[in-house]
N, C-alpha and C positions, 0 to 999 in steps of 0.2 A: 722302439716296438716292433714286433714281428709283423703286425698286418700293414704299418706303414711301410716296411721295406718290401712286401708283397705287392701292394699297390704301386710303389715306384717301379718296381720289376715290370709290372704290368704296363705301365705308362712307356717304359722303355721298349718292351717288346711290340707294344701298338706302333710305334714310330718306325718300326721296321717294315710296316705295310704288309706283313704276312697274311693277317686275318683279313684283308680285303681281298685275298686270292680266293676264288669260288671252289677250287680243288681243296684247298686247306680247310674251308668251312664244312664241305661235304665230307672230308676224311673224318673230322672231329665228330659231326652229327652221327655218322655211322658207327663210330666206335663207341659213342654214348650208347646208342640203340644197342649194340651187340653186349655191351657191360649190363645193362638193364636186364636183358634176357638171360645172361649167364647168371646173373645173381638174384633171378627172380624170387627163389625160394629164401634167401636171406632178407629181401626187402618184406616179404609176406611175415616173416617170424618177428621182424623189427615192429612193424605196425600192429601187429597181434598183441605184442608186449606192451604197447604204448596204451592202447584203448581197445583191444579186443576186436579189431576189424578182421572179417573173414577174407579168404583167398578171392572168394567171388566178388566182394564188394571192392577190395583193394584192385583186382584187375580192372572191373567196369568203371570205377569212379576215380582212379588214379592211373595205373600203368597204362591202360588202353588209350589214355588222353595223351600221355607223355609219347608213346609210340606213333600215335597217329600225327601229333605235331612234327615229330622227327621226319616221318614220310612225307608230310605236306611239304616241309621246307626243302628237303632233297629232291623232290620233283619239281617245285616251282621256283627253286633258287635262281635258276638263271633269268626267268622272265621278271621276278620281283627286282633283281639286282640290275637289269638293263635299263640304260638311261631312258626317260620317257621324252619323246619328242612332242611339243606343244606348239600352238600356233604362235606366229611372230606379227605382231602390229604393223601396220603401215609405216609408223616413224622409224622403226628399225629395220626396214628393208635396204639393203640387201642383207639377209641375216637369217639365222636359224636359232632356235630356242629348245633347250633340253633340260629336264629336271633329273639329277642324279642322287641316288639314295645313297649316302654317305654314313658310314659307322659312326656313332657318337664318341666312342672312345674305350674308356674304362668305366664300367658301370657296376651298380651295386644292386642285388636282389635281395629283398628282406622276406622270408615266407612266412606261412601261417601254419598253425598246427593241425587244424581240423581235417585237412587234405594235404597232408605235409609233402608227399612227393609230387603230386600234380601242382600245387601252388608255389613250391620252390622251383621244380625244374621247368615247367613250362615256361614261365619268362626267361630262364636261362637259356633254352633252347631258342627262341625268338632272337634273343641277344646274340647269340653264337652264330645263327643264321644272317644276321644284319651285319657282322663282321666285327664284333667288339670283343674285348677281354671283360672277364666279369669275376666279382667276387659274390658269393651267395651265402647268405646267414639265415639258415634254417631256423624254425622256432625251437628254443630248448625245451619247451612244454612238452613236445613229443620226443624225448631225449633219444629213444633207440632209433628213430627214423632219421633223425639228425646226424647220428654216429654212421649209420649204414650209408647214408649219402657222402659223407665225408671220407669213408672208406673207399666207396667206388671211384669218387672223382679225384681225391688227393693221391691216391696210389697210382693213379694211370693218366692223368693230365698234367703237363707243365703249369706249376703254380703261377708263372707270370702269364698264362693264358686264361685259367680257369681254376678256382679254388674256392673250398668251401670253409667258412669260418666258424668254428664251433664256439658257443658260450652262451652267456644269459644277457640279462639287462645291461650289466657292466660293458661286455664286449659290443653289444649293439650302440650303446652310447658312444664308445670310442670310435665305431666305425663312422657315425653320423657326423664326428667332428673333422672328418676327412674330406677333400674335395673330389668328388666323382663327376662323371660327364653325365650321369643319369642316375637316378634312384627310383627303383620300382619296389613298392611295399604293398602287402596284402595283410589285412588285420582290421583292428576295430577303428573306428572314428578318432576315438581319444588319443590313441597311439599315432594316427595318421596326422593329427594336428602337430604332434611332436617331430615328426619326421618332416613335415612341410617346413615348420619353422627352421629345423637345423639346415634343411637344403637352401632356404632363401639366404642364408649366411654366405653361401658360395654361388649364389643364382644358379643353382643346379635345377634342371627340369625334373619333374616328378610325375610318375604314375600311380595314384593312390586306388587301390582296390578295397573299398571299404565294406559298408553293410547297411542295415537300416530296418525299418519294420516292414516287410515286403507283404502286400495284401493279397488274398486270393478271393475273388468275389464269385458267387453262384446266384444266378437268378433262376426264375421259375421256367425260364426256356431253356435250361441246360439239359444235356443228358445226364440224369443225376447219378446213375450207376457208374459211368466213366468218369465223372467230376469226382465222385468219392473215393473210387480207386486210386485215381492219379493224384488227389490231394494226399490220400494217406501215405502212398508211397514217396511224394516228394517232402512231405513234411518230416517224416520219421525216418527217412534215409539218414545213416550216420548218426542216429538218435537225435535228430533235430539239429545236429553241429554242422549246419550248411550255411553259408552265407546268402545264398539265394532261395532257401526254404521258404515256403508259406509262413510268415510269421503269424498273422492272424487270419481268421475266416469271416467274411460278411456273406450271409446267407438271406435271402429274400423270405420274409416272415411266413408265407403261405406254404413253404415247402420245408421250413425248419426242422420240424420233428421229423418227417420222413428223412430228410437227409442227414440229420444226427445218427439216426439208426443205422444208416449205410455206412457211415463212418466208422461206427463201432464194430460192425460186421466185417469189415475189411482188416480194421487192426487185428481182430481175432483170426481171420482168415490167413494173414500174413505171418503169424505166429512170432510176432516181436517180444520174445521172452529174454532173461537173462542168460548168457553164456550161448545164445542161438547164433547160427552162421549169419543170420541175416539183421542182427541189432547189436549194436556196439553200447558199450558202457560210456559214462560221462568220464571226460579226459582226466579230470582231477578232483580233489576235495573242495577247492575253492569254488568251482563252477557248479559242482553237486550242491552245495550249501546255497549257493546264489539261486539255483532253480528251484529248491525245495521251498525256499523263502516265497517264491512267486504263486505257489500253489493255494489258492484259496479253498479250503475243506468244505465251504458252504456252496461253492460254486462247481463241484466236480461232477459233470455229467458221465464220464467214464473214465477208469483208471484211477489214478492218484496214488498207487503205492510205489514204494521205492526200497532199496536195500543198500544202506551207506557203506556196508563193508565191500560189496561188489561194485559199488557206484553205479548202480542200475536204477533208472527211473522208468516206471511203466508209461507207455503212450498214454497222454492225459488230455481229455477234451474238456474245457471250462466253459460253462453256459448256465445262466445267462452273464454276460459280460458287457460292461459300458466303457465308453472312451476314457472315463477317469480312473478306471481300476489301476491299481500298481502295475499290473501284467502288461498294461498298453503303454507304459511311460519309457519304456527301453525294449531293444531288440533282445528276443529271447533266447535264441541259440541254444535251443534244446528241445525236448520231446513234450512240450505243453502246447496245445492248441486252443488259443481262445476264441469264442464264436460270438459274433455280434449280429443280431437281426436287423433287416431294415424293410421299409415299405416302400421308399421311392429310390429307385436306382439313381437317378440324378442327383439327389441329396446325399445319397451315400457317397458319390464321387466327390460331391463338394467336400464332405468331411474328411476325405483320404488327402485332398489338396490342401487342407490346412496343417497336415503334417510334413516332416521333412520329407524331400524326394526319395523313394526307396531305391534299392538296388535292383529289384525285382518287382514285377505285378502279374496277376493272373486274373484272368476271366473265363468263366464258364458259362457258355450260351450259345444258342444256335440262331440268334435272332441278330440279323445283320446291322440293324441300327444300333443296338446296344454295343457290338463290336466297334463300330466306326465311332461312337462316343467316347468309348474307353481309350482308344489308341489316340484320339485327338486332345482329349481332355487332360488326361493324366499324364505328367512326366515322371518317367522312372527309367532306371538304367537299360533294362532289357526285359522281355517276359515272353508269356505264351497266351494264346487263346486256346481254351480247351486242353491245357496240359499244365504241367510244372515242371521246372528245372531243365527241361529237355534242349531249351535255346542254347545252352552251353555246348551241346554236342556237335552243333553246326559250325564248322571252322570257317564258313563264308559269313557268319554273323560276328560284328564286333562285340566284345564282353567288356562291360565296365559300367561304372555309376554316374551319376549326375548330382550336383549339389553336395550334400553332405554324405553322400554315399559313393563319391568317389570322383576322380579325375583322370581322364585318359581312358583307353581300352587296349584290348590285344586280343589275341586268337588269330591265326591264318595271316592274311596279309597286313592286317592291322597289328598284330604283334611285330612284325617286321618293321612296319613304319614307326611303331612306338620306340624302337631302339635305333631309328636312322634319322639324320637330318635330310631335309629335302634341299639339296643345293641346286641353286638356278645358275645356270650359264647360257649366255648370249654369246654367239659367234658371228661377228660381221666380215663382210667382204672388204676387200683393201681396194676395190676400184669402184668408180661411179659415185663418189662421195659428193652430196650436195652442200652447199655453203649455207644454208639458211639458218643453222643453228648457231653459227659462229659470229663473233663480232666482225665489223660494227653492226649493230642492230639498225633495223629500218622498219617503217610501218609496212612495207611490201612483205618482209621475212615474217612479221608477225601475222599479217593476214594468211600467209600460206600455213604457218604452223596451227593457226586455229582451225582451218581446213582440215589438216592432216589429223589433228588430235580428235 
């Protein structure tokens, strides 16, 4: 099988030690950057064919992340790769201790369709920076972007170093049967379990970037205008097909009516219309039908219309919603926003705690006590206070899930570490050797060891 041969060639190439050279890593990172810039128009056209994404959204939510990642690693590669000196305990004197960041070897990156460039190439860039060889399998659901990435990489990079493997479920299944030194997967929890199980057969370490039902909580102490504006943007960006989008909204009862009107106002103001530059269509018919099924016509507060031919669903607010409604049983991943009101802040946090740990959580309030309780009480991958989604844009913050929303994290130095092994090295002097650890043993030697420990 071709992919087996490519992986074998990558293993052979990795053993040459070339990828450990910092100049080699920088050269190929710079090459990828120049290729993305040179092929920017083609990348825009491909993603627009897949689900109508505008150049503005493609640059701000995809290409800018990739280019920033490359720039970050080029700038910081020397410091990230430098062995870190750590303290040496008394028992190991005279000696010095260092931690070396070793590349793992040959890694597999499986990307997602909703942000096909960013979620395929950002992990690849981190893997390259850390000194690995890589096979990347983009999602076949966004077929045109998969072909665009294959064209850029396979025509310009040696396959024994970096290769895009095209195909669908059969090809992904074949990949998972092979032994890699790391698997990085972005996608659903359901498929994440399949990847995790396959990786376990080879004891392969994994990073799983999954999802979940991410809450946004608005209390009476929030700046309601700012909260409405930022929630509408974060929820309906990419037509809600964002893993860290607010999945559902929890609003304090005393401000609910006022706040729902603000949400409706900003949906109208942002012109989220079919075919507009600021709104995408649903990726395919299967996801479209799944979302339409979740719309309870008796609970539509705003929106609710759709066009099956254009795969367009209007931004839709559903209220009143309760925890047992069907829409609250799974991640929505679309432009539907269920709203639940609450009276007690602590009680609603307890309700969130009963659910699986989400990938993201958002709180809107200017009350310091509410902020502290939110941060301390809830477990989630990452999130914001008084904003949505934007924590992803800070490369000094780790991005990843917890529990069923994921394993491991990346971005910035965390991405470098995700594709590195932290190798411990203790170097000892060859003079001044004490004899207390060597036989024959004695009570006196044991007494000294207890003091030293």
